C-alpha angles and dihedrals in degrees: 000000000000122000126185122229107246121195123195110210121197113239114223128182105236127154094191107116093216090051092049092049089050090052095047088049091051091048092050091048090050092052090052092049094048090060093059110096122224115203116212113222097352141091121231109239115250121220088213095050107038117198115246114250115232115239130185116235119231111255121244120227136187136197127185125178145176122213139190110208114187100204132201120190128213134171134054135299133199122206118181090341094310111123128199138170117244123206108161092162134197091257089072100028095128091050093048097049109077098170137356136180122178140167148145137220124189130179124181142171119202111320096346127079137169121218132197115189113184127191129175125176141170115208133179135175148118140250130190139199132183092279106022142052114200131194127188136191111187132180112189137180118191117183125182115199113181143157114223131201123199112231099169130027127167135135093282108030137045116186126182135177115207141186131186140102141302115216118205123189120178135182111184136181113191128187122185123190109199118200115206127209090257092056092257118136134211124197121215119185126181137167130196145159132205136174123194138163126222129193114236137189124193154149134237133190138185121198120193110224095180138334090286107028129061137171122223132190137176139179140174145170132204151135096093090186094298090113111331119036085229143348135180144177135197126185130179125172144154120226132203122198110228095176142351105307096357128098138170118222138200126189152112131273139189135185123185127190133182108190132156131174118169108300093353124086139167120185106161146125120227106201140156148111122304136205122193151159127215137184126203126198 
């Protein structure tokens, strides 16, 4: 609040010119002083010493999770020029999956976040045709490393776009028993390993269905001939919050890859149900 200084000057009757001049001088000084503002309880800003502007720092957030992905494998593989169809289906998924370890770590600040999604699995199984009997032992690492940006955030919906890389590392042992028309058999065995990196772009969304239940989906495409001719991923799950920051999830996931390099080829789809737990803080 601004208050003017007010001066009350006594009026005296004096015919002395010097006294009259003194009175006029004091009146003029009072008028000048009364125009100077005085601020109660505040400090007038200085141009030479500007006041700092308060800003709100972006909040950091973390997410860690563990997943169990029961994978089936369908497609065809080529090892040292030997090609075989692969059909390790959902009917035998527990028999096909020898070992699996999966997890996700995400750290973010404001609208930006970095995600590392790691999957390792060992699969084995066999398929047969009229002329062949194929057995395959496969060890596979799939790592998705992406940077995400939040484009929509409200109480019900969270929508991100992301871009990054998918790392594939395979170690395969392939055995083919070929049955000739005369009943004779020939056995072919081959082993090979390969590691490659594909660029990917995608989108993910989470929709709140209630205070406890949410739906999450994600999808991406990539490869573009850089390493794979094409790769894709699709994920859909439902989550239930069991505590503050913690949720259990149930859904389905698929990752497809079409890769070829010389006498090594992998054109397969990994897919199956998944069960997980995540914690946010």
